[in-house]
DSSP file (Angstrom, degrees, kcal/mol; ACC not computed):
  #  RESIDUE AA STRUCTURE BP1 BP2  ACC     N-H-->O    O-->H-N    N-H-->O    O-->H-N    TCO  KAPPA ALPHA  PHI   PSI    X-CA   Y-CA   Z-CA
    1    1 A X    >         0   0    0      0, 0.0     3,-1.7     0, 0.0     4,-0.3   0.000 360.0 360.0 360.0 -15.2  -12.2  -16.7    5.7
    2    2 A X  T 3   +     0   0    0      1,-0.3     3,-0.2     2,-0.1     4,-0.1   0.714 360.0  47.7 -72.1 -13.9  -10.6  -19.9    6.8
    3    3 A X  T 3> S+     0   0    0      1,-0.1     4,-2.0     2,-0.1    -1,-0.3   0.168  76.9 109.9-107.5  23.7   -8.3  -17.8    9.0
    4    4 A X  H <> S+     0   0    0     -3,-1.7     4,-2.8     1,-0.2     5,-0.2   0.860  78.8  51.4 -67.2 -33.0  -11.0  -15.5   10.6
    5    5 A X  H  > S+     0   0    0     -4,-0.3     4,-2.2     2,-0.2    -1,-0.2   0.868 107.4  52.0 -75.5 -30.1  -10.6  -17.1   14.0
    6    6 A X  H  > S+     0   0    0      2,-0.2     4,-2.2     1,-0.2    -2,-0.2   0.927 112.1  46.2 -65.1 -47.6   -6.9  -16.6   13.9
    7    7 A X  H  X S+     0   0    0     -4,-2.0     4,-2.8     2,-0.2     5,-0.2   0.924 111.0  53.3 -56.8 -49.2   -7.4  -12.9   13.0
    8    8 A X  H  X S+     0   0    0     -4,-2.8     4,-2.4     1,-0.2    -2,-0.2   0.927 110.0  48.2 -60.1 -43.7  -10.0  -12.6   15.8
    9    9 A X  H  X S+     0   0    0     -4,-2.2     4,-1.5     2,-0.2    -1,-0.2   0.887 110.3  49.3 -57.2 -43.3   -7.6  -14.0   18.2
   10   10 A X  H  <>S+     0   0    0     -4,-2.2     5,-2.9     2,-0.2    -2,-0.2   0.847 110.4  51.6 -68.1 -35.5   -4.8  -11.7   17.2
   11   11 A X  H ><5S+     0   0    0     -4,-2.8     3,-2.2     3,-0.2    -2,-0.2   0.934 107.8  53.9 -66.5 -44.7   -7.2   -8.6   17.5
   12   12 A X  H 3<5S+     0   0    0     -4,-2.4    -2,-0.2     1,-0.3    -1,-0.2   0.840 106.4  50.5 -53.1 -36.2   -8.1   -9.8   20.9
   13   13 A X  T 3<5S-     0   0    0     -4,-1.5    -1,-0.3    -5,-0.1    -2,-0.2   0.149 124.4-104.4 -92.7  22.3   -4.4   -9.9   21.9
   14   14 A X  T < 5 +     0   0    0     -3,-2.2     2,-0.3     1,-0.2    -3,-0.2   0.718  69.3 148.8  70.8  24.7   -4.0   -6.3   20.6
   15   15 A X      < -     0   0    0     -5,-2.9    -1,-0.2    -8,-0.1     2,-0.1  -0.668  48.3-122.1 -80.6 144.0   -2.2   -7.2   17.3
   16   16 A X        -     0   0    0     -2,-0.3     2,-0.5   124,-0.0    25,-0.1  -0.494  31.4-121.6 -77.6 160.5   -2.7   -4.9   14.4
   17   17 A X        +     0   0    0     23,-0.2    25,-2.4    -2,-0.1    26,-1.2  -0.919  34.6 163.8-121.5 130.3   -4.2   -6.7   11.2
   18   18 A X  E     -a   43   0A   0     -2,-0.5     2,-0.4    24,-0.2    26,-0.2  -0.978  16.1-161.7-126.9 142.1   -2.8   -6.9    7.7
   19   19 A X  E     -a   44   0A   0     24,-1.7    26,-2.4    -2,-0.3     2,-0.5  -0.993  18.2-126.6-131.0 147.3   -4.0   -9.4    5.1
   20   20 A X  E     +a   45   0A   0     -2,-0.4     2,-0.5    24,-0.2    26,-0.1  -0.713  26.2 178.8 -86.4 118.3   -2.2  -10.5    1.9
   21   21 A X  E     -a   46   0A   0     24,-2.0    26,-1.3    -2,-0.5    27,-0.2  -0.824  23.3-141.4-121.5  89.8   -4.4  -10.2   -1.3
   22   22 A X    >   -     0   0    0     -2,-0.5     3,-0.6    24,-0.1     2,-0.2   0.030  23.8 -99.7 -53.1 161.1   -2.5  -11.2   -4.2
   23   23 A X  T 3  S-     0   0    0      1,-0.2    -1,-0.1    25,-0.1    23,-0.0  -0.593  93.4  -1.1 -88.1 141.0   -2.8   -9.3   -7.6
   24   24 A X  T 3  S+     0   0    0     -2,-0.2    -1,-0.2     1,-0.2     2,-0.2   0.807  90.3 140.0  56.7  39.2   -5.0  -10.6  -10.3
   25   25 A X    X   -     0   0    0     -3,-0.6     3,-1.5     1,-0.1    -1,-0.2  -0.604  65.4 -67.0-103.9 174.2   -6.3  -13.8   -8.7
   26   26 A X  T 3  S-     0   0    0      1,-0.3    -1,-0.1    -2,-0.2     5,-0.1  -0.393 119.4  -3.2 -60.9 128.0   -9.7  -15.2   -8.8
   27   27 A X  T 3> S+     0   0    0     -2,-0.1     4,-1.9     1,-0.1    -1,-0.3   0.825  79.3 158.9  55.4  41.4  -12.1  -13.0   -7.0
   28   28 A X  H <> S+     0   0    0     -3,-1.5     4,-2.1     2,-0.2     5,-0.2   0.909  73.9  49.3 -53.3 -47.9   -9.4  -10.5   -5.8
   29   29 A X  H  > S+     0   0    0      1,-0.2     4,-2.4     2,-0.2     5,-0.2   0.957 109.3  51.9 -66.4 -44.4  -12.0   -7.8   -5.2
   30   30 A X  H  > S+     0   0    0      1,-0.2     4,-1.6     2,-0.2    -1,-0.2   0.834 109.5  51.3 -55.4 -32.8  -14.3  -10.1   -3.2
   31   31 A X  H  X S+     0   0    0     -4,-1.9     4,-1.9     2,-0.2    -1,-0.2   0.872 107.7  51.6 -79.1 -34.0  -11.3  -11.0   -1.0
   32   32 A X  H  X S+     0   0    0     -4,-2.1     4,-1.9     1,-0.2    -2,-0.2   0.943 108.7  50.2 -64.8 -42.4  -10.5   -7.4   -0.4
   33   33 A X  H  X S+     0   0    0     -4,-2.4     4,-2.9     1,-0.2     5,-0.3   0.857 108.4  53.1 -61.5 -37.4  -14.0   -6.8    0.7
   34   34 A X  H  X>S+     0   0    0     -4,-1.6     5,-1.8    -5,-0.2     4,-1.6   0.862 104.6  56.4 -64.5 -37.9  -13.8   -9.8    3.1
   35   35 A X  I  <>S+     0   0    0     -4,-1.9     6,-2.1     3,-0.2     5,-1.8   0.917 116.9  35.7 -63.0 -39.9  -10.6   -8.3    4.6
   36   36 A X  I  <5S+     0   0    0     -4,-1.9    -2,-0.2     4,-0.2    -1,-0.2   0.965 127.7  33.1 -72.7 -52.7  -12.5   -5.2    5.4
   37   37 A X  I  <5S+     0   0    0     -4,-2.9    -3,-0.2    -5,-0.1    -2,-0.2   0.858 132.5  22.2 -74.5 -45.5  -16.0   -6.6    6.3
   38   38 A X  I  <5S+     0   0    0     -4,-1.6    -3,-0.2    -5,-0.3    -1,-0.1   0.764 133.4  30.2-101.9 -29.2  -15.2   -9.8    7.9
   39   39 A X  I   <S-     0   0    0     -5,-1.8    -3,-0.2    -4,-0.2    -4,-0.2   0.821  87.8-140.0 -97.1 -44.0  -11.6   -9.6    9.1
   40   40 A X      < -     0   0    0     -5,-1.8    -4,-0.2    -6,-0.3   -23,-0.2   0.878  31.2-178.3  80.9  44.4  -11.4   -5.8    9.9
   41   41 A X        -     0   0    0     -6,-2.1   -23,-0.2     1,-0.1    -1,-0.1  -0.272  31.2-154.8 -70.5 153.9   -8.0   -5.3    8.7
   42   42 A X  S    S+     0   0    0    -25,-2.4    24,-1.8     1,-0.3     2,-0.4   0.636  81.1  28.5 -99.2 -18.3   -6.1   -1.9    8.8
   43   43 A X  E     -ab  18  66A   0    -26,-1.2   -24,-1.7    22,-0.2     2,-0.5  -0.995  62.8-153.0-144.2 148.1   -3.8   -2.7    5.8
   44   44 A X  E     -ab  19  67A   0     22,-3.2    24,-2.0    -2,-0.4     2,-0.5  -0.980  19.0-133.1-123.5 118.8   -3.9   -4.8    2.7
   45   45 A X  E    S-ab  20  68A   0    -26,-2.4   -24,-2.0    -2,-0.5     2,-1.0  -0.573  84.9 -17.3 -73.4 127.6   -0.9   -6.2    1.0
   46   46 A X  E     +a   21   0A   0     22,-1.9   -24,-0.1    -2,-0.5    -2,-0.1  -0.700  69.7 167.6  76.7 -98.2   -1.2   -5.5   -2.6
   47   47 A X    >   +     0   0    0    -26,-1.3     3,-2.1    -2,-1.0     4,-0.2   0.571  22.2 139.3  70.6   7.1   -4.7   -4.6   -3.2
   48   48 A X  G >   +     0   0    0      1,-0.3     3,-1.3   -27,-0.2    -1,-0.1   0.782  62.0  68.0 -56.8 -30.2   -4.3   -3.2   -6.7
   49   49 A X  G >  S+     0   0    0      1,-0.3     3,-2.1   -28,-0.2    -1,-0.3   0.581  72.6  90.4 -70.6  -7.5   -7.5   -4.9   -7.9
   50   50 A X  G X  S+     0   0    0     -3,-2.1     3,-1.9     1,-0.3     7,-0.3   0.805  71.7  74.6 -54.9 -23.9   -9.5   -2.6   -5.7
   51   51 A X  G <  S+     0   0    0     -3,-1.3    -1,-0.3     1,-0.3    -2,-0.1   0.671  80.2  70.4 -62.0 -19.5   -9.6   -0.3   -8.8
   52   52 A X  G <  S+     0   0    0     -3,-2.1     2,-0.4     1,-0.2    -1,-0.3   0.523  99.7  51.4 -75.5  -9.5  -12.1   -2.7  -10.4
   53   53 A X    X>  -     0   0    0     -3,-1.9     4,-2.0    -4,-0.2     3,-0.5  -0.920  61.3-165.8-142.0 102.1  -14.8   -1.5   -7.8
   54   54 A X  H 3> S+     0   0    0     -2,-0.4     4,-2.1     1,-0.2     5,-0.1   0.819  94.0  53.4 -64.6 -29.7  -15.5    2.1   -7.3
   55   55 A X  H 3> S+     0   0    0      2,-0.2     4,-2.0     1,-0.2    -1,-0.2   0.862 109.1  50.2 -68.5 -32.3  -17.4    1.4   -4.2
   56   56 A X  H <> S+     0   0    0     -3,-0.5     4,-2.5    -6,-0.2    -2,-0.2   0.841 108.9  50.4 -68.1 -41.3  -14.4   -0.5   -2.9
   57   57 A X  H  X S+     0   0    0     -4,-2.0     4,-2.2    -7,-0.3    -2,-0.2   0.901 110.6  51.2 -65.6 -40.4  -12.1    2.4   -3.7
   58   58 A X  H  X S+     0   0    0     -4,-2.1     4,-3.1     1,-0.2    -2,-0.2   0.930 110.9  47.7 -59.2 -48.6  -14.5    4.8   -1.9
   59   59 A X  H  X S+     0   0    0     -4,-2.0     4,-2.6     2,-0.2    -2,-0.2   0.914 111.9  48.6 -61.9 -45.8  -14.5    2.6    1.2
   60   60 A X  H  X>S+     0   0    0     -4,-2.5     5,-1.8     1,-0.2     4,-0.6   0.939 115.3  47.1 -62.9 -43.5  -10.5    2.2    1.2
   61   61 A X  H ><5S+     0   0    0     -4,-2.2     3,-0.8    -5,-0.2    -2,-0.2   0.944 113.5  46.2 -60.6 -50.2  -10.3    6.0    0.8
   62   62 A X  H 3<5S+     0   0    0     -4,-3.1    -1,-0.2     1,-0.2    -2,-0.2   0.835 116.9  42.6 -51.1 -43.8  -12.8    6.7    3.5
   63   63 A X  H 3<5S-     0   0    0     -4,-2.6    -1,-0.2    -5,-0.2    -2,-0.2   0.349 105.1-126.6 -93.0   2.6  -11.4    4.4    6.0
   64   64 A X  T <<5 +     0   0    0     -3,-0.8     2,-0.5    -4,-0.6    -3,-0.2   0.888  41.9 178.4  53.0  41.1   -7.6    5.3    5.3
   65   65 A X      < -     0   0    0     -5,-1.8    30,-0.6    -6,-0.2   -22,-0.2  -0.622  25.0-125.2 -77.8 126.3   -6.7    1.7    4.6
   66   66 A X  E     -bc  43  95A   0    -24,-1.8   -22,-3.2    -2,-0.5     2,-0.5  -0.440  17.9-161.6 -70.3 140.2   -3.2    1.1    3.7
   67   67 A X  E     -bc  44  96A   0     28,-2.0    30,-2.5   -24,-0.2     2,-1.1  -0.983   6.7-155.0-125.6 117.8   -2.2   -0.8    0.5
   68   68 A X  E     -bc  45  97A   0    -24,-2.0   -22,-1.9    -2,-0.5     2,-0.3  -0.760  18.1-165.6 -96.1  86.6    1.3   -2.1    0.4
   69   69 A X  E     - c   0  98A   0     28,-1.8    30,-2.8    -2,-1.1     2,-0.6  -0.566   9.5-165.1 -73.6 129.9    2.0   -2.4   -3.4
   70   70 A X     >  -     0   0    0     -2,-0.3     4,-2.0    28,-0.2     3,-0.1  -0.804   5.5-176.5-118.3  90.7    5.0   -4.4   -4.5
   71   71 A X  H  > S+     0   0    0     -2,-0.6     4,-1.8    28,-0.3    -1,-0.2   0.899  77.3  49.9 -61.5 -46.0    5.8   -3.6   -8.2
   72   72 A X  H  > S+     0   0    0      1,-0.2     4,-1.0     2,-0.2    -1,-0.2   0.891 112.1  46.3 -63.2 -41.3    8.6   -6.0   -8.8
   73   73 A X  H  > S+     0   0    0      1,-0.2     4,-1.9     2,-0.2    -1,-0.2   0.862 107.3  60.1 -68.1 -29.2    6.9   -9.0   -7.5
   74   74 A X  H  X S+     0   0    0     -4,-2.0     4,-1.5     1,-0.2     6,-0.8   0.863 101.4  54.5 -60.6 -34.1    3.8   -8.0   -9.5
   75   75 A X  H  < S+     0   0    0     -4,-1.8    -1,-0.2     1,-0.2    -2,-0.2   0.827 109.0  48.3 -66.8 -28.6    6.0   -8.2  -12.7
   76   76 A X  H  < S+     0   0    0     -4,-1.0    -2,-0.2    -3,-0.2    -1,-0.2   0.881 122.4  31.7 -73.1 -32.9    6.8  -11.8  -11.7
   77   77 A X  H  < S+     0   0    0     -4,-1.9     2,-0.2     3,-0.2    -2,-0.2   0.405 125.7  16.2-111.9  -1.8    3.3  -12.9  -11.0
   78   78 A X  S  < S-     0   0    0     -4,-1.5     3,-0.1    -5,-0.2   -54,-0.0  -0.625 102.0 -58.7-146.6-154.7    1.1  -10.8  -13.5
   79   79 A X  S    S-     0   0    0     -2,-0.2     2,-0.3     1,-0.1    -4,-0.2   0.306  98.4 -51.0 -89.4  10.8    1.3   -8.6  -16.6
   80   80 A X  S    S-     0   0    0     -6,-0.8    -3,-0.2     1,-0.1    -2,-0.1  -0.979  81.0 -42.8 153.2-165.1    3.8   -6.0  -15.2
   81   81 A X        -     0   0    0     -2,-0.3    -7,-0.2    -7,-0.1    -6,-0.1   0.729  61.8-129.2 -67.3 -22.3    4.6   -3.6  -12.4
   82   82 A X     >  +     0   0    0     -8,-0.1     4,-2.3     3,-0.1     5,-0.1   0.845  57.7 149.0  65.8  37.2    1.2   -2.4  -12.1
   83   83 A X  H  >  +     0   0    0      1,-0.2     4,-2.4     2,-0.2     5,-0.2   0.896  67.7  50.2 -72.3 -40.1    2.6    1.2  -12.3
   84   84 A X  H  > S+     0   0    0      1,-0.2     4,-2.3     2,-0.2    -1,-0.2   0.905 110.9  51.1 -67.0 -34.5   -0.4    2.8  -14.0
   85   85 A X  H  > S+     0   0    0      2,-0.2     4,-3.4     1,-0.2    -2,-0.2   0.913 109.1  51.9 -64.3 -46.0   -2.6    1.2  -11.3
   86   86 A X  H  X S+     0   0    0     -4,-2.3     4,-2.1     2,-0.2    -2,-0.2   0.928 109.9  46.9 -56.6 -47.0   -0.3    2.7   -8.6
   87   87 A X  H  X S+     0   0    0     -4,-2.4     4,-2.8     2,-0.2    -1,-0.2   0.914 111.5  51.7 -63.7 -43.2   -0.5    6.1  -10.1
   88   88 A X  H  X S+     0   0    0     -4,-2.3     4,-2.0     2,-0.2    -2,-0.2   0.928 107.2  54.2 -53.3 -48.6   -4.3    5.8  -10.4
   89   89 A X  H  <>S+     0   0    0     -4,-3.4     5,-2.6     1,-0.2    -1,-0.2   0.928 109.6  46.4 -54.7 -44.0   -4.4    4.7   -6.7
   90   90 A X  H ><5S+     0   0    0     -4,-2.1     3,-2.5     1,-0.2    -1,-0.2   0.964 111.6  52.2 -58.1 -52.8   -2.5    7.9   -5.8
   91   91 A X  H 3<5S+     0   0    0     -4,-2.8    -1,-0.2     1,-0.3    -2,-0.2   0.772 107.7  53.3 -58.4 -26.0   -5.0   10.0   -8.0
   92   92 A X  T 3<5S-     0   0    0     -4,-2.0    -1,-0.3    -3,-0.2    -2,-0.2   0.217 119.1-110.2 -99.1  15.1   -7.9    8.5   -6.3
   93   93 A X  T < 5 +     0   0    0     -3,-2.5    -3,-0.2     1,-0.2     2,-0.2   0.750  64.3 152.7  72.4  22.7   -6.6    9.4   -2.7
   94   94 A X      < -     0   0    0     -5,-2.6     2,-1.4    -6,-0.2    -1,-0.2  -0.538  55.8-116.9 -80.6 157.2   -5.7    5.9   -1.6
   95   95 A X  E     +c   66   0A   0    -30,-0.6   -28,-2.0    -2,-0.2     2,-0.2  -0.402  53.1 164.1 -89.5  56.4   -3.1    5.3    0.9
   96   96 A X  E     -c   67   0A   0     -2,-1.4     2,-0.3   -30,-0.2   -28,-0.2  -0.493  11.8-178.4 -75.7 143.0   -0.9    3.3   -1.5
   97   97 A X  E     -c   68   0A   0    -30,-2.5   -28,-1.8    -2,-0.2     2,-0.5  -0.916  26.4-116.6-132.6 165.2    2.7    2.8   -0.6
   98   98 A X  E     +c   69   0A   0     -2,-0.3     2,-0.2   -30,-0.2   -28,-0.2  -0.916  42.7 158.6-103.8 132.7    5.6    1.0   -2.3
   99   99 A X        -     0   0    0    -30,-2.8     2,-0.3    -2,-0.5   -28,-0.3  -0.728  38.9-105.9-139.6 177.7    7.1   -2.0   -0.6
  100  100 A X        -     0   0    0     -2,-0.2     2,-0.5   -30,-0.1     9,-0.1  -0.859  22.0-154.3-111.1 151.7    9.2   -5.1   -1.3
  101  101 A X  S    S-     0   0    0      7,-0.3     5,-0.3    -2,-0.3     7,-0.1  -0.965  78.5 -23.8-122.3 109.2    7.6   -8.6   -1.4
  102  102 A X  S >> S-     0   0    0     -2,-0.5     4,-2.7     3,-0.1     3,-0.7   0.973  76.0-168.3  55.3  59.8   10.1  -11.4   -0.6
  103  103 A X  H 3>>S+     0   0    0      1,-0.3     5,-1.0     2,-0.2     4,-0.9   0.750  80.1  53.1 -66.0 -24.0   13.1   -9.3   -1.6
  104  104 A X  H 345S+     0   0    0      3,-0.2    -1,-0.3     2,-0.2    -2,-0.1   0.905 114.3  44.4 -72.1 -33.7   15.7  -12.1   -1.6
  105  105 A X  H <45S+     0   0    0     -3,-0.7    -2,-0.2     1,-0.2    -1,-0.1   0.924 123.7  32.7 -75.6 -44.1   13.4  -14.1   -4.0
  106  106 A X  H  <5S-     0   0    0     -4,-2.7    -1,-0.2    -5,-0.3    -3,-0.2   0.464 102.5-128.6 -94.0   1.3   12.5  -11.3   -6.4
  107  107 A X  T  <5S+     0   0    0     -4,-0.9     2,-0.3    -5,-0.3    -3,-0.2   0.878  73.5 107.0  59.9  40.1   15.9   -9.5   -6.0
  108  108 A X      < -     0   0    0     -5,-1.0    -7,-0.3    -6,-0.2    -2,-0.2  -0.841  46.5-170.9-154.0 114.0   14.3   -6.1   -5.2
  109  109 A X     >  -     0   0    0     -2,-0.3     4,-2.1    -9,-0.1     3,-0.4  -0.281  53.6 -77.0 -87.7-176.7   14.1   -4.3   -1.9
  110  110 A X  H  > S+     0   0    0      1,-0.3     4,-3.0     2,-0.2     5,-0.2   0.877 130.8  53.0 -57.2 -39.3   12.0   -1.2   -1.3
  111  111 A X  H  > S+     0   0    0      1,-0.2     4,-2.7     2,-0.2    -1,-0.3   0.892 109.5  48.5 -69.5 -34.8   14.4    1.1   -3.1
  112  112 A X  H  > S+     0   0    0     -3,-0.4     4,-1.7     2,-0.2    -1,-0.2   0.823 112.3  48.5 -60.6 -35.4   14.5   -1.1   -6.2
  113  113 A X  H  X S+     0   0    0     -4,-2.1     4,-2.2     2,-0.2     5,-0.3   0.918 112.6  49.1 -66.9 -50.1   10.6   -1.3   -6.2
  114  114 A X  H  X S+     0   0    0     -4,-3.0     4,-2.5     1,-0.2     5,-0.3   0.965 113.0  47.8 -61.6 -56.3   10.4    2.6   -5.8
  115  115 A X  H  X S+     0   0    0     -4,-2.7     4,-2.1     1,-0.2    -1,-0.2   0.875 111.7  48.9 -58.3 -39.2   12.9    3.2   -8.6
  116  116 A X  H  X S+     0   0    0     -4,-1.7     4,-2.6     1,-0.2    -1,-0.2   0.944 116.4  41.1 -63.0 -49.2   11.2    0.8  -11.0
  117  117 A X  H  X S+     0   0    0     -4,-2.2     4,-2.2     2,-0.2     6,-0.3   0.770 111.0  56.6 -71.4 -29.5    7.7    2.2  -10.5
  118  118 A X  H  X>S+     0   0    0     -4,-2.5     5,-1.6    -5,-0.3     4,-0.7   0.938 113.5  41.8 -70.3 -42.3    8.9    5.8  -10.5
  119  119 A X  H ><5S+     0   0    0     -4,-2.1     3,-0.8    -5,-0.3    -2,-0.2   0.975 116.7  45.2 -65.1 -50.7   10.4    5.3  -13.9
  120  120 A X  H 3<5S+     0   0    0     -4,-2.6    -2,-0.2     1,-0.2    -3,-0.2   0.883 122.1  37.1 -59.6 -42.3    7.7    3.3  -15.4
  121  121 A X  H 3<5S-     0   0    0     -4,-2.2    -1,-0.2    -5,-0.2    -2,-0.2   0.446 100.9-129.8 -85.8  -4.0    4.9    5.5  -14.2
  122  122 A X  T <<5 -     0   0    0     -3,-0.8    -3,-0.2    -4,-0.7    -4,-0.1   0.922  36.4-164.3  52.5  47.0    6.8    8.8  -14.6
  123  123 A X      < -     0   0    0     -5,-1.6    -1,-0.2    -6,-0.3     2,-0.1  -0.389  11.1-127.6 -71.1 140.7    5.9    9.7  -11.0
  124  124 A X     >  -     0   0    0     -3,-0.1     4,-2.9     1,-0.1     5,-0.2  -0.274  25.8-106.1 -78.0 164.6    6.4   13.4  -10.1
  125  125 A X  H  > S+     0   0    0      1,-0.2     4,-1.6     2,-0.2     5,-0.1   0.835 124.0  54.6 -63.6 -29.0    8.3   14.4   -7.1
  126  126 A X  H  > S+     0   0    0      2,-0.2     4,-2.3     1,-0.2    -1,-0.2   0.897 108.5  48.3 -71.7 -39.2    4.9   15.3   -5.4
  127  127 A X  H  > S+     0   0    0      2,-0.2     4,-2.5     1,-0.2    -2,-0.2   0.919 110.7  51.7 -66.4 -44.8    3.7   11.7   -6.1
  128  128 A X  H  X S+     0   0    0     -4,-2.9     4,-2.0     1,-0.2    -1,-0.2   0.849 110.5  47.2 -59.5 -35.5    6.9   10.3   -4.7
  129  129 A X  H  X S+     0   0    0     -4,-1.6     4,-3.3     2,-0.2     5,-0.3   0.892 108.8  55.4 -67.7 -43.3    6.5   12.4   -1.5
  130  130 A X  H  X S+     0   0    0     -4,-2.3     4,-2.9     2,-0.2     5,-0.2   0.913 106.7  50.7 -56.6 -44.1    2.9   11.2   -1.3
  131  131 A X  H  X S+     0   0    0     -4,-2.5     4,-2.1     2,-0.2    -1,-0.2   0.955 112.8  46.2 -58.3 -50.3    4.1    7.5   -1.4
  132  132 A X  H  X S+     0   0    0     -4,-2.0     4,-1.7     2,-0.2    -2,-0.2   0.948 112.5  49.4 -59.3 -48.2    6.6    8.3    1.4
  133  133 A X  H  X S+     0   0    0     -4,-3.3     4,-2.1     1,-0.2    -2,-0.2   0.919 109.2  53.6 -60.0 -42.4    3.9   10.2    3.4
  134  134 A X  H  X S+     0   0    0     -4,-2.9     4,-2.2    -5,-0.3    -1,-0.2   0.923 104.4  57.5 -52.4 -45.2    1.5    7.2    3.0
  135  135 A X  H  X S+     0   0    0     -4,-2.1     4,-0.6     1,-0.3    -1,-0.2   0.900 110.4  39.8 -60.7 -41.2    4.1    4.9    4.3
  136  136 A X  H  < S+     0   0    0     -4,-1.7    -1,-0.3     2,-0.2    -2,-0.2   0.810 112.4  58.9 -79.8 -26.0    4.4    6.7    7.5
  137  137 A X  H  < S+     0   0    0     -4,-2.1    -2,-0.2     1,-0.2    -1,-0.2   0.842 113.2  37.0 -65.3 -36.4    0.7    7.2    7.7
  138  138 A X  H  < S+     0   0    0     -4,-2.2    -1,-0.2    -5,-0.2    -2,-0.2   0.478  92.9 115.4 -97.8  -6.2   -0.1    3.6    7.6
  139  139 A X  S  < S-     0   0    0     -4,-0.6     2,-2.2    -5,-0.2     7,-0.1  -0.392  72.9-123.3 -65.9 138.5    3.0    2.5    9.8
  140  140 A X  S    S+     0   0    0     -2,-0.1     2,-0.3  -124,-0.0    -1,-0.1  -0.518  70.7 120.5 -83.4  72.6    2.2    1.0   13.1
  141  141 A X  S    S-     0   0    0     -2,-2.2     0, 0.0    -5,-0.2     0, 0.0  -0.818  70.1 -85.5-128.1 165.7    4.2    3.5   15.0
  142  142 A X     >  -     0   0    0     -2,-0.3     4,-3.0     1,-0.1     5,-0.2  -0.315  39.5-109.5 -72.5 161.1    3.1    6.0   17.8
  143  143 A X  H  > S+     0   0    0      1,-0.2     4,-2.4     2,-0.2     5,-0.2   0.868 119.6  53.3 -62.1 -30.1    1.7    9.4   16.9
  144  144 A X  H  > S+     0   0    0      2,-0.2     4,-1.5     1,-0.2    -1,-0.2   0.898 110.1  46.1 -72.6 -35.5    4.7   11.1   18.1
  145  145 A X  H  > S+     0   0    0      2,-0.2     4,-2.5     1,-0.2     5,-0.2   0.964 113.4  51.1 -65.4 -51.7    7.0    8.9   16.0
  146  146 A X  H  X S+     0   0    0     -4,-3.0     4,-2.8     1,-0.2     5,-0.3   0.915 109.9  48.4 -53.7 -49.8    4.7    9.5   13.0
  147  147 A X  H  X S+     0   0    0     -4,-2.4     4,-2.0     1,-0.2    -1,-0.2   0.853 110.5  52.0 -61.5 -35.5    4.7   13.2   13.5
  148  148 A X  H  X S+     0   0    0     -4,-1.5     4,-2.0    -5,-0.2    -1,-0.2   0.937 112.4  43.9 -60.8 -50.9    8.5   13.3   13.8
  149  149 A X  H  X S+     0   0    0     -4,-2.5     4,-3.0     1,-0.2     3,-0.5   0.982 114.0  50.4 -70.0 -53.4    8.9   11.3   10.5
  150  150 A X  H  X S+     0   0    0     -4,-2.8     4,-3.1     1,-0.3     5,-0.2   0.889 109.3  51.6 -56.2 -40.3    6.3   13.4    8.6
  151  151 A X  H  X S+     0   0    0     -4,-2.0     4,-2.3    -5,-0.3    -1,-0.3   0.912 110.8  49.3 -60.9 -41.0    8.1   16.6    9.8
  152  152 A X  H  X S+     0   0    0     -4,-2.0     4,-2.8    -3,-0.5    -2,-0.2   0.944 111.9  47.9 -58.1 -51.4   11.3   15.3    8.5
  153  153 A X  H  X S+     0   0    0     -4,-3.0     4,-2.5     1,-0.2     5,-0.2   0.937 110.3  49.8 -55.6 -48.5    9.7   14.4    5.3
  154  154 A X  H  X S+     0   0    0     -4,-3.1     4,-2.6    -5,-0.2    -1,-0.2   0.914 112.6  49.7 -59.9 -41.1    8.0   17.8    4.9
  155  155 A X  H  X S+     0   0    0     -4,-2.3     4,-2.1    -5,-0.2    -1,-0.2   0.918 110.8  49.8 -62.9 -43.1   11.5   19.5    5.7
  156  156 A X  H  X S+     0   0    0     -4,-2.8     4,-2.2     1,-0.2    -1,-0.2   0.879 110.7  47.7 -61.7 -40.9   13.1   17.3    3.1
  157  157 A X  H  X S+     0   0    0     -4,-2.5     4,-0.9     2,-0.2    -2,-0.2   0.885 113.4  49.0 -71.7 -39.2   10.6   18.1    0.4
  158  158 A X  H  < S+     0   0    0     -4,-2.6     3,-0.4    -5,-0.2    -2,-0.2   0.913 113.2  47.8 -64.6 -41.2   10.8   21.9    1.2
  159  159 A X  H  < S+     0   0    0     -4,-2.1    -2,-0.2     1,-0.2    -1,-0.2   0.876 113.7  46.8 -67.9 -38.4   14.6   21.7    1.0
  160  160 A X  H  < S+     0   0    0     -4,-2.2    -1,-0.2    -5,-0.2    -2,-0.2   0.588  86.9 111.1 -80.3 -10.0   14.6   19.8   -2.2
  161  161 A X  S  < S-     0   0    0     -4,-0.9     2,-0.1    -3,-0.4    -3,-0.0  -0.290  79.2-101.3 -60.0 143.8   12.1   22.1   -4.0
  162  162 A X              0   0    0      1,-0.1    -1,-0.1     0, 0.0    -2,-0.1  -0.428 360.0 360.0 -64.1 145.3   13.4   24.1   -6.8
  163  163 A X              0   0    0     -2,-0.1    -1,-0.1    -3,-0.1    -2,-0.1   0.393 360.0 360.0-112.9 360.0   14.0   27.6   -5.9
């Protein structure tokens, strides 16, 4: 909350809002609620701890809030990749995505994060496609750009499907 006025000014200047909510920190769930209710963000970096509160999960799903999960950095700062949690987030219709967090520091860009969590959680092709779709759905791009990328993704998934 100590940055509320900064976020208010950013919103007034037409910036889109994301807030970082580290994994497994003291009062992580409360901080995610603050991001939604007090700051009014559209995306939350990490956000894995939302699964601890069913009402919060419902709110995130209802509002289509993006969650940028960074599996490799999770392994550095907590008890693992949080791969099971990411799979649960998908199962619960959250707009979870796979991202990199300080890739030079954690030695993992998006592809390495995706490969690590795909293997650990045994993600299906449909789940991998959902992660990609979520990334475009929460991206701050024009509706026309989004539609183009989603059409390309759908075409790729159709082409790659077993016959």
